[in-house]
C-alpha positions in Angstrom: -32.6 -56.8 -20.7 -33.9 -53.5 -19.5 -32.3 -53.9 -16.2 -29.1 -54.6 -17.8 -29.4 -51.5 -20.1 -30.2 -49.4 -17.1 -27.3 -50.8 -15.2 -24.8 -50.1 -18.0 -26.1 -46.6 -18.5 -26.0 -46.0 -14.7 -22.3 -47.2 -14.6 -21.5 -44.9 -17.5 -23.1 -42.0 -15.8 -21.3 -42.8 -12.5 -18.0 -43.0 -14.3 -18.7 -39.7 -16.2 -19.6 -38.0 -12.9 -16.5 -39.3 -11.2 -14.3 -38.0 -14.2 -16.0 -34.6 -14.1 -15.6 -34.5 -10.3 -11.9 -35.1 -10.5 -11.4 -32.6 -13.4 -13.3 -29.9 -11.6 -11.4 -30.6 -8.4 -8.0 -30.3 -10.3 -9.2 -27.1 -11.9 -10.2 -25.7 -8.5 -6.9 -26.5 -6.9 -5.0 -25.1 -10.0 -7.1 -21.8 -9.6 -6.2 -21.6 -5.9 -2.5 -22.2 -6.7 -2.6 -19.5 -9.5 -4.2 -17.0 -7.1 -1.5 -17.7 -4.5 1.3 -17.2 -7.1 -0.3 -14.0 -8.3 -0.6 -12.7 -4.7 3.0 -13.5 -3.8 4.5 -12.5 -7.1 6.4 -9.3 -7.6 5.6 -7.0 -10.4 8.0 -4.6 -11.9 6.8 -1.7 -14.0 9.3 -0.2 -16.4 8.5 3.4 -17.2 10.1 5.4 -20.1 8.5 8.8 -20.2 9.4 11.3 -23.0 10.5 14.0 -20.7 12.9 12.0 -18.7 16.4 11.0 -19.7 16.4 7.4 -18.6 14.0 4.6 -18.2 13.5 3.3 -14.7 11.6 0.7 -12.8 9.7 0.4 -9.6 8.2 -2.7 -7.8 6.3 -3.3 -4.6 9.1 -2.4 -2.2 12.1 -1.1 -4.3 13.0 1.5 -6.9 15.9 1.7 -9.4 18.8 4.0 -9.0 17.8 5.8 -12.2 14.3 6.6 -10.6 16.2 8.0 -7.5 18.3 10.1 -9.9 15.5 11.5 -11.8 13.5 12.4 -8.7 16.6 14.1 -7.1 16.9 16.2 -10.3 13.2 17.0 -10.2 13.4 18.2 -6.6 16.7 20.0 -7.2 15.1 22.0 -9.9 12.1 22.8 -7.9 14.0 23.7 -4.7 17.1 25.4 -6.2 16.1 26.9 -9.4 14.1 29.7 -7.9 13.1 33.2 -8.6 11.0 35.5 -6.4 8.0 35.0 -8.7 8.3 31.2 -9.0 9.1 30.4 -5.3 5.5 29.9 -4.2 4.5 27.7 -7.1 7.6 25.5 -6.8 7.1 25.2 -3.0 3.7 23.8 -3.6 4.9 21.4 -6.1 7.7 20.0 -3.8 5.3 19.8 -0.7 3.0 17.4 -2.8 5.8 14.8 -2.8 7.0 15.4 0.8 6.4 12.8 3.6 4.0 13.9 6.3 6.7 13.7 8.9 8.9 16.2 7.1 6.2 18.3 5.6 5.9 21.1 8.2 9.7 21.5 8.6 10.3 21.7 4.9 7.3 24.2 4.4 8.6 26.5 7.1 12.1 26.4 5.6 10.8 27.1 2.1 8.5 30.0 3.3 11.5 31.6 5.0 13.7 31.2 1.8 10.8 32.7 -0.3 10.6 35.8 1.9 14.3 36.1 1.9 14.4 35.8 -1.9 11.5 38.3 -2.4 13.0 40.9 -0.1 16.6 40.7 -1.6 15.3 40.1 -5.2 17.7 37.0 -5.1 17.2 34.2 -7.7 19.3 31.0 -7.8 20.1 28.5 -10.4 21.6 25.0 -9.7 23.6 23.1 -12.3 24.2 19.5 -11.2 27.6 18.0 -12.0 27.6 14.6 -10.2 24.8 12.4 -8.7 25.6 9.4 -6.4 22.5 7.2 -5.6 22.1 4.6 -2.9 19.0 2.7 -3.8 19.0 0.5 -0.6 19.0 3.4 1.7 16.9 5.6 -0.7 19.5 8.4 -0.6 20.9 10.6 -3.3 23.9 12.9 -3.0 23.6 15.7 -5.5 26.7 17.8 -6.3 26.4 21.0 -8.4 27.0 24.6 -8.8 24.4 27.0 -7.1 24.6 30.4 -8.9 22.9 33.3 -7.1 21.6 36.5 -9.0 20.8 39.6 -7.3 18.6 42.0 -9.3 19.4 39.9 -12.4 23.2 40.1 -12.1 25.4 37.1 -11.1 26.6 37.5 -7.5 28.1 34.3 -6.4 28.7 30.7 -7.4 29.2 27.9 -5.0 30.0 24.2 -5.4 27.4 22.5 -3.1 26.5 19.0 -2.1 22.9 18.2 -1.1 21.6 15.0 0.5 18.1 13.9 -0.3 16.4 10.9 1.6 13.4 9.4 0.4 10.6 7.1 1.7 9.0 4.6 -0.7 5.5 3.4 0.3 2.5 2.3 -1.8 4.1 3.2 -5.1 5.0 6.7 -4.0 8.5 8.2 -3.5 8.4 11.0 -0.8 11.1 13.3 0.4 12.0 12.8 4.0 15.2 14.9 4.2 16.8 17.5 2.1 20.0 19.2 3.5 23.1 21.0 2.4 26.1 18.8 3.2 28.9 21.0 1.9 29.7 24.1 0.0 32.7 25.7 -1.5 32.8 29.4 -2.6 33.9 29.9 -6.2 33.2 33.6 -6.3 32.1 35.5 -9.5 
């Protein structure tokens, strides 16, 4: 009788062990699958800051057109709304968001513009009127009126078109190109 009792208990224990083995195997496989899904999934972060006009999104390899637009306006403000007193500070902000390959060229250009601005007491103000974004190429064409002031008095007003190119890597959008495409003199 004891042998039968031990045999039945042994059979129960073996069945219980086999069930636990298969359950833990299935759980292990599901953990591996969940890890793979997480590794290959794309996460999109939607950002709605208080100081920006529009919400935008970024993911692992792309950014929204709204983000490009907001960043172009940010750079236009710091590059084109300049006074002799603010030029150095604004240059340093822009250079923080400049790609290493373009950093030295932009810095040289901005230092020259700062010296010219200081010598001539020239201030500029840029008023954007149109923005065209190309999220696939990470380009923005920014059209607006650049108003120049000499000694506090309005000197010229020009409709200008600027091209900004960006590079997006590791969650950072960096300027790689900023050039004047076209200008039209309006006079003042």
